[in-house]
C-alpha positions as a printed NumPy array, in Angstrom:
array([[ 50.869, 107.304,  60.055],
       [ 54.173, 109.126,  60.463],
       [ 56.735, 107.349,  62.631],
       [ 57.252, 110.433,  64.782],
       [ 53.508, 110.615,  65.472],
       [ 53.446, 106.937,  66.414],
       [ 56.352, 107.406,  68.817],
       [ 54.721, 110.448,  70.384],
       [ 51.449, 108.586,  70.975],
       [ 53.361, 105.661,  72.458],
       [ 55.238, 107.894,  74.913],
       [ 52.057, 109.698,  75.901],
       [ 50.305, 106.417,  76.696],
       [ 53.296, 105.269,  78.752],
       [ 53.013, 108.396,  80.939],
       [ 49.448, 107.566,  81.913],
       [ 48.948, 105.402,  85.052],
       [ 47.904, 101.89 ,  84.08 ],
       [ 44.451, 102.075,  85.683],
       [ 43.676, 105.368,  83.896],
       [ 44.726, 104.52 ,  80.321],
       [ 41.279, 103.383,  79.203],
       [ 39.591, 106.409,  80.765],
       [ 41.977, 108.814,  79.041],
       [ 41.536, 107.093,  75.679],
       [ 37.753, 107.279,  76.043],
       [ 37.979, 111.036,  76.659],
       [ 40.221, 111.273,  73.599],
       [ 37.464, 109.785,  71.441],
       [ 39.742, 108.932,  68.526],
       [ 39.425, 105.161,  68.904],
       [ 36.036, 103.457,  68.584],
       [ 34.471, 101.563,  71.453],
       [ 35.138,  98.276,  69.624],
       [ 38.802,  99.171,  69.27 ],
       [ 39.033, 100.04 ,  72.97 ],
       [ 37.464,  96.719,  73.889],
       [ 40.127,  94.906,  71.862],
       [ 42.98 ,  96.382,  73.938],
       [ 44.363,  94.357,  76.823],
       [ 44.814,  96.95 ,  79.595],
       [ 46.117,  94.372,  82.099],
       [ 49.339,  93.564,  80.289],
       [ 52.586,  95.496,  80.492],
       [ 52.186,  99.18 ,  79.671],
       [ 54.665,  98.908,  76.804],
       [ 52.534,  96.231,  75.128],
       [ 49.373,  98.267,  75.738],
       [ 51.009, 101.32 ,  74.186],
       [ 52.004,  99.304,  71.126],
       [ 48.414,  98.099,  70.663],
       [ 47.162, 101.686,  70.894],
       [ 49.699, 102.767,  68.245],
       [ 48.605,  99.974,  65.902],
       [ 44.969, 101.01 ,  66.21 ],
       [ 45.938, 104.646,  65.594],
       [ 47.719, 103.56 ,  62.437],
       [ 44.5  , 101.899,  61.245],
       [ 42.711, 105.215,  61.821],
       [ 45.494, 107.212,  60.098],
       [ 46.244, 109.406,  63.109],
       [ 48.241, 112.571,  62.514],
       [ 49.934, 115.103,  64.769],
       [ 46.668, 116.937,  65.397],
       [ 45.065, 113.901,  67.04 ],
       [ 48.272, 113.2  ,  68.964],
       [ 48.297, 116.789,  70.231],
       [ 44.694, 116.475,  71.445],
       [ 45.668, 113.35 ,  73.413],
       [ 48.507, 115.333,  74.999],
       [ 46.12 , 118.149,  75.962],
       [ 43.78 , 115.677,  77.644],
       [ 46.686, 114.149,  79.545],
       [ 47.954, 117.536,  80.764],
       [ 44.445, 118.613,  81.753],
       [ 44.01 , 115.516,  83.936],
       [ 47.549, 115.637,  85.34 ],
       [ 48.06 , 119.387,  85.426],
       [ 50.138, 119.072,  88.616],
       [ 52.965, 117.585,  86.56 ],
       [ 53.732, 121.093,  85.3  ],
       [ 54.804, 124.337,  86.97 ],
       [ 52.269, 127.079,  86.318],
       [ 52.671, 130.855,  86.433],
       [ 49.889, 133.424,  86.628],
       [ 49.746, 136.434,  84.314],
       [ 47.34 , 139.35 ,  84.544],
       [ 46.206, 141.354,  81.52 ],
       [ 45.035, 144.971,  81.694],
       [ 42.8  , 147.179,  79.571],
       [ 43.235, 150.892,  78.918],
       [ 39.562, 151.504,  79.753],
       [ 36.678, 149.779,  81.473],
       [ 34.87 , 148.822,  78.285],
       [ 33.503, 145.279,  78.097],
       [ 33.577, 143.339,  74.837],
       [ 31.748, 140.198,  73.813],
       [ 34.217, 137.304,  73.686],
       [ 34.244, 135.323,  70.446],
       [ 36.106, 132.013,  70.666],
       [ 36.441, 131.687,  66.892],
       [ 38.093, 135.107,  66.58 ],
       [ 40.297, 134.345,  69.59 ],
       [ 41.625, 131.175,  67.946],
       [ 42.215, 132.903,  64.615],
       [ 44.137, 135.775,  66.185],
       [ 46.354, 133.421,  68.23 ],
       [ 47.19 , 131.327,  65.176],
       [ 47.738, 134.339,  62.923],
       [ 50.081, 136.021,  65.399],
       [ 52.207, 132.949,  66.143],
       [ 52.336, 131.552,  62.633],
       [ 53.295, 134.9  ,  61.138],
       [ 56.337, 134.996,  63.425],
       [ 57.197, 131.316,  63.278],
       [ 56.397, 129.295,  60.177],
       [ 56.588, 125.933,  61.942],
       [ 54.342, 125.882,  64.999],
       [ 51.592, 123.488,  66.083],
       [ 48.66 , 125.078,  67.953],
       [ 45.901, 123.003,  69.537],
       [ 42.78 , 124.268,  71.336],
       [ 40.384, 122.453,  73.621],
       [ 37.505, 123.86 ,  75.681],
       [ 36.699, 122.751,  79.215],
       [ 34.291, 123.72 ,  81.956],
       [ 34.015, 127.238,  83.422],
       [ 34.944, 128.797,  80.031],
       [ 38.484, 127.431,  80.294],
       [ 40.358, 127.378,  76.995],
       [ 43.415, 125.137,  76.927],
       [ 46.046, 126.005,  74.324],
       [ 48.971, 123.76 ,  73.446],
       [ 51.872, 125.206,  71.455],
       [ 54.683, 123.12 ,  70.011],
       [ 57.437, 125.451,  68.877],
       [ 59.576, 125.189,  65.779],
       [ 61.732, 127.551,  63.736],
       [ 61.623, 128.637,  60.085],
       [ 63.973, 125.746,  59.385],
       [ 62.953, 123.028,  61.869],
       [ 59.7  , 121.222,  62.617],
       [ 57.864, 121.843,  65.913],
       [ 59.298, 119.92 ,  68.849],
       [ 56.288, 118.055,  70.253],
       [ 58.162, 117.139,  73.425],
       [ 58.873, 120.732,  74.494],
       [ 55.53 , 122.478,  74.491],
       [ 53.943, 125.476,  76.166],
       [ 50.512, 125.312,  77.746],
       [ 48.12 , 128.199,  78.277],
       [ 44.859, 128.139,  80.239],
       [ 42.685, 131.187,  79.643],
       [ 39.286, 131.773,  81.21 ],
       [ 37.331, 134.037,  78.902],
       [ 35.922, 137.25 ,  80.355],
       [ 38.71 , 137.313,  82.963],
       [ 42.105, 139.074,  82.872],
       [ 44.012, 136.036,  84.157],
       [ 46.123, 133.637,  82.113],
       [ 47.911, 130.535,  83.442],
       [ 51.028, 129.597,  81.505],
       [ 53.327, 126.593,  81.73 ],
       [ 56.325, 127.024,  79.46 ],
       [ 58.847, 124.632,  77.993],
       [ 62.581, 125.248,  77.849],
       [ 61.983, 127.675,  74.966],
       [ 61.578, 130.725,  77.185],
       [ 62.664, 132.939,  74.315],
       [ 59.207, 132.383,  72.792],
       [ 57.375, 133.601,  75.898],
       [ 57.223, 137.296,  74.824],
       [ 55.729, 136.248,  71.494],
       [ 53.148, 134.093,  73.255],
       [ 52.193, 136.898,  75.652],
       [ 51.883, 139.328,  72.769],
       [ 49.564, 136.934,  70.927],
       [ 47.376, 136.513,  74.034],
       [ 47.04 , 140.282,  74.507],
       [ 46.057, 140.827,  70.879],
       [ 43.639, 137.884,  70.747],
       [ 41.848, 138.803,  73.979],
       [ 41.732, 142.566,  73.218],
       [ 43.771, 143.677,  76.21 ],
       [ 46.434, 146.39 ,  76.431],
       [ 49.327, 144.672,  78.229],
       [ 50.185, 141.616,  80.323],
       [ 52.34 , 141.154,  83.426],
       [ 53.517, 138.184,  85.427],
       [ 52.077, 138.119,  88.94 ],
       [ 55.069, 136.126,  90.273],
       [ 52.581, 133.597,  91.561],
       [ 53.712, 130.05 ,  90.79 ],
       [ 52.639, 126.564,  91.785],
       [ 52.223, 123.049,  90.42 ],
       [ 48.613, 123.086,  91.619],
       [ 46.725, 124.861,  88.859],
       [ 43.44 , 124.623,  90.746],
       [ 44.943, 126.329,  93.79 ],
       [ 46.176, 129.207,  91.659],
       [ 42.674, 129.554,  90.238],
       [ 41.189, 129.491,  93.74 ],
       [ 43.435, 132.38 ,  94.73 ],
       [ 42.937, 134.723,  91.771],
       [ 39.212, 133.925,  91.404],
       [ 38.627, 134.085,  95.196],
       [ 37.039, 130.645,  95.216],
       [ 38.218, 129.526,  98.651],
       [ 36.954, 130.363, 102.134],
       [ 39.353, 132.262, 104.374],
       [ 38.751, 135.034, 106.836],
       [ 41.409, 137.616, 107.59 ],
       [ 42.08 , 138.556, 111.187],
       [ 41.52 , 142.125, 112.28 ],
       [ 42.863, 141.897, 115.814],
       [ 46.249, 141.383, 117.437],
       [ 47.33 , 137.936, 118.669],
       [ 47.648, 137.224, 122.357],
       [ 51.197, 137.181, 123.751],
       [ 52.889, 133.85 , 124.163],
       [ 52.159, 132.228, 127.502],
       [ 54.409, 130.176, 129.705],
       [ 54.106, 126.572, 128.547],
       [ 55.83 , 125.083, 131.619],
       [ 52.6  , 123.998, 133.282],
       [ 51.975, 121.092, 135.594],
       [ 50.407, 117.838, 134.285],
       [ 46.651, 117.97 , 133.825],
       [ 46.136, 115.448, 136.59 ],
       [ 47.642, 117.828, 139.164],
       [ 44.748, 120.247, 139.446],
       [ 41.193, 120.167, 137.986],
       [ 41.422, 123.913, 137.407],
       [ 44.386, 123.347, 135.055],
       [ 42.39 , 120.716, 133.175],
       [ 39.544, 123.183, 132.728],
       [ 41.904, 125.989, 131.661],
       [ 43.71 , 123.812, 129.129],
       [ 40.417, 122.602, 127.696],
       [ 39.222, 126.181, 127.29 ],
       [ 42.511, 127.123, 125.674],
       [ 42.235, 124.297, 123.151],
       [ 38.693, 125.34 , 122.314],
       [ 39.823, 128.935, 121.89 ],
       [ 42.65 , 127.9  , 119.548],
       [ 40.275, 125.798, 117.468],
       [ 37.749, 128.63 , 117.259],
       [ 40.321, 131.314, 116.375],
       [ 41.996, 129.02 , 113.831],
       [ 38.644, 128.473, 112.137],
       [ 37.949, 132.205, 112.111],
       [ 41.287, 132.923, 110.454],
       [ 41.508, 130.079, 107.923],
       [ 37.827, 129.307, 107.345],
       [ 36.133, 125.927, 107.062],
       [ 37.247, 124.809, 103.609],
       [ 40.584, 123.389, 102.45 ],
       [ 43.39 , 125.835, 101.75 ],
       [ 44.859, 126.426,  98.282],
       [ 47.913, 124.256,  97.769],
       [ 51.003, 126.467,  97.699],
       [ 54.541, 125.181,  98.07 ],
       [ 56.582, 128.343,  98.377],
       [ 56.24 , 131.894,  99.7  ],
       [ 58.829, 134.627,  99.883],
       [ 58.883, 138.046, 101.511],
       [ 61.285, 140.908, 100.873],
       [ 61.245, 142.974, 104.046],
       [ 62.573, 146.494, 104.301],
       [ 62.202, 148.41 , 107.554],
       [ 64.124, 150.909, 109.637],
       [ 66.251, 149.661, 112.537],
       [ 64.88 , 151.054, 115.779],
       [ 67.103, 151.551, 118.814],
       [ 67.58 , 153.904, 121.734],
       [ 68.926, 157.221, 120.381],
       [ 71.293, 157.399, 123.336],
       [ 72.955, 154.122, 122.339],
       [ 73.802, 155.457, 118.861],
       [ 74.036, 151.927, 117.385],
       [ 73.798, 153.059, 113.763],
       [ 75.667, 156.016, 112.329],
       [ 73.55 , 156.043, 109.174],
       [ 69.798, 155.761, 109.014],
       [ 69.712, 153.01 , 106.428],
       [ 66.82 , 150.51 , 106.12 ],
       [ 67.243, 146.957, 107.329],
       [ 66.621, 144.5  , 104.49 ],
       [ 66.135, 140.745, 104.615],
       [ 64.637, 137.909, 102.588],
       [ 62.312, 135.429, 104.332],
       [ 61.36 , 132.174, 102.612],
       [ 58.768, 129.555, 103.544],
       [ 58.454, 126.186, 101.84 ],
       [ 56.3  , 123.106, 102.43 ],
       [ 54.486, 120.458, 100.367],
       [ 51.287, 122.267, 101.469],
       [ 52.293, 125.595, 102.965],
       [ 48.917, 127.021, 104.031],
       [ 47.751, 123.776, 105.637],
       [ 51.075, 123.646, 107.493],
       [ 50.531, 127.176, 108.815],
       [ 46.988, 126.249, 109.779],
       [ 48.254, 123.333, 111.899],
       [ 50.841, 125.357, 113.887],
       [ 48.517, 126.637, 116.614],
       [ 46.644, 123.349, 117.267],
       [ 50.015, 121.585, 117.475],
       [ 51.179, 124.029, 120.136],
       [ 54.021, 125.346, 117.971],
       [ 52.644, 128.897, 117.763],
       [ 50.158, 131.088, 119.546],
       [ 46.718, 131.66 , 118.038],
       [ 45.912, 133.552, 115.935],
       [ 48.926, 133.579, 113.652],
       [ 50.405, 136.835, 112.423],
       [ 48.522, 138.398, 109.489],
       [ 51.84 , 138.393, 107.678],
       [ 51.373, 134.625, 107.272],
       [ 47.62 , 134.115, 107.191],
       [ 46.956, 136.502, 104.31 ],
       [ 49.569, 135.099, 101.903],
       [ 46.927, 134.307,  99.223],
       [ 45.42 , 137.77 ,  99.575],
       [ 48.829, 139.425,  99.136],
       [ 49.546, 137.269,  96.122],
       [ 46.264, 138.209,  94.535],
       [ 46.83 , 141.917,  95.175],
       [ 50.486, 141.796,  94.098],
       [ 50.45 , 144.761,  91.736],
       [ 48.255, 146.941,  93.949],
       [ 50.524, 146.283,  96.93 ],
       [ 53.655, 147.197,  94.978],
       [ 52.152, 150.476,  93.844],
       [ 50.973, 151.563,  97.322],
       [ 54.243, 151.555,  99.234],
       [ 54.114, 151.67 , 102.983],
       [ 50.979, 149.582, 103.507],
       [ 53.023, 146.504, 104.366],
       [ 56.377, 145.949, 106.083],
       [ 57.686, 144.557, 102.813],
       [ 56.756, 143.698,  99.262],
       [ 55.306, 140.239,  98.795],
       [ 57.119, 138.393,  96.041],
       [ 55.469, 135.048,  95.338],
       [ 54.055, 131.836,  96.756]])
């Protein structure tokens, strides 16, 4: 076994949490059950990794098997990467039967014709998800297995999830190969990014439960009220208000968990309104601003504002329909005037 392959397998094993190493190796399927039983998974991870490398040497592992192990690791720990969503478009509405064999051949042919040294690995998962791992090289250098690009494509859908390495110069080539292999016309980035791949899928595939409010929120009320013990009527009113907030919050956000987004950004452009008699502005220029929101779990944070008493219920539609605006990014940009500003990305 090549020394570079051995080192890559060792580093991959070291990235896996100690309690999950055996499970990951079982999913890999390269080592026999007897070989797995011979490994001491309770010792230091470095020693465990060395034992795995020795067994791989006995089985004459090459870079293809090492790449499969890396795909399995990234599938289990997809949140370690930053993912971007791309949407492909057809010129017509015709539907074609998807052939995985042809898809793989076209991807390989397109990439290998442009770059002589490139390692491409495929693995199929549930819900027609095709995971593609690309290690990039040049005509004069071998593929760098530590700086890879990952693509997750669900067949029969126009959406592609891409996590790139530092070689961003290869991204146009990758996108071109995906368009050709999947028989689409073009591809565009949706500017929808997150480390939670499943949350991105929930948004674009509409797999989460959220209702969108169609009425205006109540005005903020005076919160300087007397203690509940002062008057039974206040106790009753506060209890009703809490029930109302809980009910409205559930109507807006739904029953299920929210997709995990960490960042949202709005570009707002609107006209400044003032009394014509005051003549505040000499020129009728639009008022522009950039509003950013960030949180470890943005939508759950927004969901908790009203119950915590930090905002009135229901929240503004500008906040509650962030996933909907992200999903309709291109349609919103084309139909100007429907929103106070163009939604950029969560």
